[in-house]
C-alpha positions as a Python dict, from the first residue, in 0.01 Angstrom:
ca = {
    (1, 'M'): (0, 0, 0),
    (2, 'I'): (188, -306, 81),
    (3, 'F'): (501, -211, 261),
    (4, 'T'): (697, -576, 208),
    (5, 'D'): (710, -473, -174),
    (6, 'L'): (875, -143, -104),
    (7, 'P'): (1239, -162, -277),
    (8, 'A'): (1396, -102, 110),
    (9, 'F'): (1266, -421, 220),
    (10, 'S'): (1394, -622, -72),
    (11, 'S'): (1679, -759, 58),
    (12, 'L'): (1510, -878, 408),
    (13, 'P'): (1423, -1231, 461),
    (14, 'P'): (1038, -1301, 414),
    (15, 'L'): (776, -1280, 646),
    (16, 'K'): (720, -1583, 881),
    (17, 'V'): (304, -1490, 1002),
    (18, 'W'): (264, -1628, 1335),
    (19, 'S'): (619, -1482, 1396),
    (20, 'V'): (514, -1148, 1305),
    (21, 'L'): (129, -1216, 1558),
    (22, 'V'): (433, -1286, 1801),
    (23, 'T'): (562, -971, 1755),
    (24, 'A'): (255, -794, 1675),
    (25, 'F'): (149, -943, 2057),
    (26, 'G'): (399, -826, 2225),
    (27, 'D'): (434, -509, 2097),
    (28, 'L'): (11, -387, 2122),
    (29, 'A'): (-126, -675, 2402),
    (30, 'I'): (140, -741, 2682),
    (31, 'D'): (-77, -663, 2944),
    (32, 'D'): (-215, -815, 3125),
    (33, 'G'): (-578, -898, 3007),
    (34, 'A'): (-535, -696, 2686),
    (35, 'T'): (-651, -837, 2360),
    (36, 'L'): (-626, -821, 1957),
    (37, 'S'): (-915, -901, 1766),
    (38, 'G'): (-901, -1072, 1449),
    (39, 'P'): (-1025, -772, 1211),
    (40, 'V'): (-809, -567, 1384),
    (41, 'L'): (-514, -877, 1309),
    (42, 'S'): (-627, -866, 986),
    (43, 'A'): (-580, -530, 931),
    (44, 'L'): (-286, -458, 1073),
    (45, 'L'): (-65, -768, 868),
    (46, 'A'): (-258, -644, 545),
    (47, 'P'): (4, -361, 487),
    (48, 'L'): (260, -623, 532),
    (49, 'G'): (128, -831, 173),
    (50, 'I'): (-40, -1125, 456),
    (51, 'K'): (-366, -1260, 371),
    (52, 'Q'): (-667, -1310, 622),
    (53, 'E'): (-664, -1675, 545),
    (54, 'A'): (-263, -1730, 666),
    (55, 'V'): (-328, -1512, 913),
    (56, 'R'): (-638, -1732, 1031),
    (57, 'T'): (-374, -2034, 1021),
    (58, 'A'): (-55, -1888, 1224),
    (59, 'L'): (-337, -1821, 1534),
    (60, 'H'): (-470, -2174, 1508),
    (61, 'R'): (-41, -2234, 1562),
    (62, 'L'): (15, -2022, 1792),
    (63, 'K'): (-346, -2159, 1968),
    (64, 'K'): (-189, -2504, 1925),
    (65, 'D'): (134, -2412, 2038),
    (66, 'N'): (-10, -2222, 2434),
    (67, 'W'): (79, -1908, 2260),
    (68, 'I'): (-205, -1736, 2280),
    (69, 'V'): (-600, -1769, 2411),
    (70, 'S'): (-893, -1678, 2279),
    (71, 'R'): (-1275, -1590, 2365),
    (72, 'K'): (-1570, -1470, 2110),
    (73, 'E'): (-1786, -1140, 2157),
    (74, 'G'): (-2054, -1245, 1887),
    (75, 'R'): (-1877, -1322, 1559),
    (76, 'V'): (-1536, -1159, 1650),
    (77, 'S'): (-1286, -1337, 1812),
    (78, 'H'): (-1043, -1197, 2008),
    (79, 'Y'): (-700, -1312, 2081),
    (80, 'S'): (-477, -1249, 2430),
    (81, 'L'): (-90, -1394, 2533),
    (82, 'T'): (-129, -1775, 2765),
    (83, 'D'): (44, -1605, 3102),
    (84, 'H'): (343, -1813, 2970),
    (85, 'A'): (394, -1630, 2649),
    (86, 'R'): (356, -1281, 2848),
    (87, 'A'): (628, -1403, 3070),
    (88, 'Q'): (875, -1479, 2753),
    (89, 'V'): (759, -1179, 2640),
    (90, 'R'): (819, -961, 2913),
    (91, 'L'): (1232, -1145, 2947),
    (92, 'F'): (1330, -1000, 2646),
    (93, 'Q'): (1128, -663, 2621),
    (94, 'T'): (1451, -465, 2716),
    (95, 'H'): (1652, -696, 2473),
    (96, 'V'): (1395, -569, 2186),
    (97, 'Y'): (1325, -167, 2302),
    (98, 'A'): (1638, -82, 2523),
    (99, 'P'): (1801, 217, 2318),
    (100, 'S'): (2167, 95, 2403),
    (101, 'A'): (2333, -207, 2510),
    (102, 'A'): (2408, -402, 2841),
    (103, 'S'): (2649, -291, 3112),
    (104, 'E'): (2901, -415, 3051),
    (105, 'D'): (2933, -677, 3372),
    (106, 'A'): (2838, -994, 3196),
    (107, 'K'): (3017, -1319, 3266),
    (108, 'W'): (3140, -1465, 2934),
    (109, 'Y'): (3256, -1848, 2865),
    (110, 'L'): (3458, -2012, 2590),
    (111, 'I'): (3262, -2293, 2437),
    (112, 'V'): (3516, -2544, 2233),
    (113, 'T'): (3308, -2856, 2129),
    (114, 'E'): (3362, -3212, 2070),
    (115, 'P'): (3456, -3301, 1716),
    (116, 'G'): (3128, -3417, 1533),
    (117, 'A'): (2955, -3234, 1780),
    (118, 'A'): (2576, -3007, 1698),
    (119, 'D'): (2693, -2714, 1487),
    (120, 'I'): (2491, -2526, 1679),
    (121, 'I'): (2473, -2354, 2066),
    (122, 'T'): (2178, -2188, 2126),
    (123, 'G'): (2217, -1805, 2242),
    (124, 'A'): (2632, -1859, 2148),
    (125, 'V'): (2834, -1664, 1928),
    (126, 'R'): (3091, -1898, 1680),
    (127, 'I'): (3394, -1752, 1680),
    (128, 'G'): (3561, -2053, 1464),
    (129, 'R'): (3552, -2388, 1376),
    (130, 'R'): (3404, -2550, 1726),
    (131, 'M'): (3446, -2230, 1895),
    (132, 'W'): (3179, -2030, 2074),
    (133, 'L'): (3116, -1735, 2320),
    (134, 'H'): (2875, -1731, 2564),
    (135, 'T'): (2695, -1559, 2903),
    (136, 'Q'): (2596, -1909, 3059),
    (137, 'M'): (2768, -2206, 3119),
    (138, 'H'): (2485, -2466, 2971),
    (139, 'T'): (2640, -2643, 2699),
    (140, 'E'): (2318, -2855, 2622),
    (141, 'Q'): (2495, -3184, 2768),
    (142, 'M'): (2725, -3188, 2515),
    (143, 'D'): (3114, -3306, 2580),
    (144, 'A'): (3285, -2934, 2596),
    (145, 'L'): (3528, -2755, 2740),
    (146, 'V'): (3409, -2451, 2892),
    (147, 'T'): (3647, -2216, 3031),
    (148, 'P'): (3561, -1823, 3169),
    (149, 'V'): (3738, -1553, 2969),
    (150, 'D'): (3749, -1177, 3040),
    (151, 'A'): (3542, -1052, 2765),
    (152, 'Q'): (3796, -697, 2780),
    (153, 'A'): (4109, -870, 2713),
    (154, 'L'): (4018, -1068, 2424),
    (155, 'P'): (4253, -1059, 2117),
    (156, 'G'): (4057, -865, 1799),
    (157, 'W'): (4081, -1215, 1584),
    (158, 'V'): (3748, -1283, 1800),
    (159, 'T'): (3628, -971, 1831),
    (160, 'D'): (3652, -958, 1454),
    (161, 'A'): (3499, -1316, 1413),
    (162, 'A'): (3184, -1185, 1625),
    (163, 'L'): (3137, -905, 1425),
    (164, 'Q'): (3132, -1096, 1107),
    (165, 'R'): (2870, -1354, 1249),
    (166, 'L'): (2651, -1024, 1393),
    (167, 'G'): (2738, -785, 1126),
    (168, 'A'): (2580, -886, 857),
    (169, 'G'): (2187, -901, 951),
    (170, 'H'): (2230, -570, 1123),
    (171, 'Q'): (2392, -383, 845),
    (172, 'T'): (2147, -469, 594),
    (173, 'L'): (1883, -387, 825),
    (174, 'S'): (2024, -39, 825),
    (175, 'I'): (2056, 12, 483),
    (176, 'A'): (1681, -92, 440),
    (177, 'L'): (1567, 188, 716),
    (178, 'D'): (1744, 451, 584),
    (179, 'A'): (1612, 347, 232),
    (180, 'L'): (1274, 380, 381),
    (181, 'A'): (1305, 744, 561),
    (182, 'E'): (1364, 857, 154),
    (183, 'D'): (1023, 690, 144),
    (184, 'F'): (831, 863, 416),
    (185, 'P'): (1066, 1181, 557),
    (186, 'D'): (745, 1221, 775),
    (187, 'P'): (642, 907, 910),
    (188, 'G'): (378, 1030, 1160),
    (189, 'A'): (155, 1148, 902),
    (190, 'L'): (38, 832, 731),
    (191, 'P'): (-267, 697, 811),
    (192, 'P'): (-330, 533, 1164),
    (193, 'F'): (-350, 148, 1054),
    (194, 'Q'): (-80, 215, 769),
    (195, 'A'): (162, 363, 1092),
    (196, 'A'): (89, 84, 1297),
    (197, 'S'): (155, -157, 993),
    (198, 'L'): (491, -29, 984),
    (199, 'R'): (626, 42, 1309),
    (200, 'L'): (514, -346, 1317),
    (201, 'L'): (725, -452, 1026),
    (202, 'I'): (1019, -236, 1123),
    (203, 'L'): (1032, -426, 1458),
    (204, 'H'): (937, -753, 1357),
    (205, 'Q'): (1263, -709, 1219),
    (206, 'W'): (1426, -573, 1441),
    (207, 'R'): (1326, -846, 1681),
    (208, 'R'): (1453, -1113, 1430),
    (209, 'I'): (1810, -1012, 1438),
    (210, 'A'): (1772, -937, 1859),
    (211, 'L'): (1661, -1183, 1979),
    (212, 'R'): (1942, -1463, 1778),
    (213, 'Y'): (2188, -1339, 2043),
    (214, 'P'): (2263, -1206, 2411),
    (215, 'V'): (2208, -880, 2462),
    (216, 'E'): (2512, -877, 2617),
    (217, 'I'): (2765, -921, 2377),
    (218, 'E'): (2761, -594, 2197),
    (219, 'T'): (2910, -504, 2492),
    (220, 'L'): (3205, -679, 2323),
    (221, 'F'): (3217, -426, 1991),
    (222, 'S'): (3280, -52, 1984),
    (223, 'S'): (2965, 193, 2029),
    (224, 'D'): (3040, 260, 1635),
    (225, 'W'): (2983, -108, 1539),
    (226, 'A'): (2681, -181, 1282),
    (227, 'G'): (2435, -379, 1538),
    (228, 'A'): (2477, -3, 1790),
    (229, 'Q'): (2353, 213, 1461),
    (230, 'C'): (2116, -41, 1391),
    (231, 'R'): (1999, -45, 1726),
    (232, 'Q'): (1955, 309, 1735),
    (233, 'K'): (1785, 401, 1427),
    (234, 'V'): (1553, 149, 1518),
    (235, 'V'): (1469, 334, 1805),
    (236, 'S'): (1414, 583, 1624),
    (237, 'W'): (1146, 493, 1400),
    (238, 'L'): (958, 379, 1708),
    (239, 'S'): (960, 736, 1826),
    (240, 'K'): (831, 870, 1530),
    (241, 'L'): (538, 536, 1539),
    (242, 'P'): (446, 493, 1854),
    (243, 'P'): (215, 240, 1941),
    (244, 'P'): (-107, 269, 1863),
    (245, 'D'): (-414, 167, 2150),
    (246, 'P'): (-596, -126, 1918),
    (247, 'E'): (-956, -37, 2100),
    (248, 'T'): (-880, 303, 1901),
    (249, 'F'): (-879, 175, 1630),
    (250, 'S'): (-1100, 233, 1335),
    (251, 'I'): (-1073, -56, 1103),
    (252, 'P'): (-1036, 22, 708),
    (253, 'R'): (-1317, -125, 511),
    (254, 'R'): (-1106, -343, 303),
    (255, 'A'): (-1037, -535, 609),
    (256, 'T'): (-1361, -657, 741),
}
């Protein structure tokens, strides 16, 4: 079964193999000394429509970028996160896996950029032309007006603008997860590798959306906004598809 061919996932963006691998390592090999073998990775990604050649190419890229290291046991390669990569992944674990948003103690800043400035500020939410909300004062050395704001006193048009920017991706994934529930009313009954692959696919699509903005952004909205609902659905799916132990995997014949 190729999960990405299901109608439930037809509206979601295509997968980037290297990014899916980052999700897999973060979910299954975050502990010091933990590894994932080449055959296990190929078997995990096969139900996502990803071929072994693409996995090998993506692994090579991650090694070149100092994200993973490898060692060989006989003819089998085993891969693990570098110390730097592991530290980076751990920074965002709570953001991705937490059942609810961060505390409401976050400090917020309004950033107004100069005319002609870059159209993207990493980690910020655009609320209008040259206007952004950010949890940090850092503006990437651009000439900008930066002033602290009271998140609880923001006018409605600001939160509405932020919702418009953030809501679409959450709504699309939320709809996909509802459709998936009809396809798999009992996901725990899936064979181990298919269950692990489905977990990886759901987690990756969520991580892709969640890490675009700081988790504190969710405190600006009511508990029924699309992102909070999507987070709850993801948490529910992950509880039904708990992380497997790669060392206990019995690799399907087709993946070897």
